[in-house]
C-alpha positions, 0 to 999 in steps of 0.5 A: 901710107905713101903719097899717091903719084898717079890716077891709075896704074898697075902693081906687083910684088917681089920679095925674097928670092931673086927669081921672083924679080925675074917673074915680075919683070916678065909680067911687066914686059908682057903688059907693055908688049900688049898695050900702046899706051901703058899706065905706070907700073909699080913694084912693091919689093924688099930692095932695089936692084937691076930688075926693078929699074924698068918699073915706073915706081919702086916701093920698098916695103918696110918689113916684108914677111916674104909670104902672103902677108905682104899682099895684105899690106897692099893698101898701105903702099898704094901708089895710085888712086886706082890700082890693079894688083897682079901676082908676079907669076902671071903673064898678060896676053892682051891689053890689060888697060881695059880692066879699069873700065870693067871694074869702074862699076864695081866697089872700091875693092874687087877681083875676077870671081863669083859671089854666091848669094845662097849663104848655105853654099858649100862653095866660096872662101868661107862658110856660115855659121862660123864667121863670128861677129861678122855673120850678120854683115855677110850677104854673099860668099866670094869665090875667086883666085887672088892673082888680080885685085882692084883697089881704090884709095878709099876708106871702104877699101881700107876697111877691107884690108883692116878686116883681112889683117885682123882675121889673118891673125885669128885665122882658126877662130873662123870657118875659112875654106881652102887653106889650113893656114892663113892666106890672102884669098879667104880673109880678103873675101870676108872683108869684101863681103862685109864691105859689100864689094862683090867680085866681077863675074867675068872670065878674064884670067885662068889659073895654073893651066894644065898641060895641053888645055890651052893654045898659047903664043904670047907673041901672037896674043893668043891664050885660047881654051882648046875645048871652048875657044875662050880667050883669056887676057892673063894667065896666073901660072902659079909659082910651080908652073913658072918652073916648067917648060910651057912658061919658059917657052912663053917667056922666050917668045915674049923676049924675042918679040919684045927685044928683037926688032929684026926677024931672025929665022932661027929664033922664029923656029925655036920660039915662035913655032915652039921648036924650043920645046925639044930642050925645054922639057928639062925644066919639067924634070927640074921642077919635079925634082924640086917638088920631090925635094920639098916633099922629102924635107917636109916628111923628115921634119914631121919625124 
């Protein structure tokens, strides 16, 4: 494991396609835009390039898998004593530094989610019975989105990842839910439960928002649920949604606000007030075409 270089900081991952580096850079800029005193922000990647130079710390992963497995190596490459990991396909909408205080009373590994104490529940990332040698150590079943993880450099946190890696290798020997093949959420959920690290039951993030469900303007620090008025600190868009117009408009708003020191009337009309949607709908069309192509390829492989 690499040497720790700071007390607190953030971390994201970008490996493989260069587009993921663009997403990571957007996340970094959204974080810095919303805080006056930014913590160090590291990137775990497969190479250094022009996109990584803006990060405080660049960590090149030795053997990237270009899959969820790279997230299971987070503890092996921890850059800080306390680290908050955020998926690259996310954008910040407020000062995320407050999250360190929110997680201060949690265990050595945590996330935003819910812990079901009724072990007969049909919810959560796994079910009992069916968890083999770990059944007697389970006192709750976690439910969460893996877009954000909180890690401390401790033996307990190390054990969470050790259990997750072991179960990822033998995924089908256990009763995991949600994914037919191994993914980071189910196996880390088991590690959390065995080690007594509960999720933090607080609505700070929203995953893959559906169109028209949120009132968004990243430049104005606005991410509101239209029905409830709930405000979110971070949106985890998901890889597919970053191809669409809603994300593309938010990124353009962010770049306008982040880079432009002088007001430009045309840019304000296009981005601040959303007139750019008149041409950004093309991104929705392209995203649909990409998804259709992938679907056709999968069907052809099965034949």
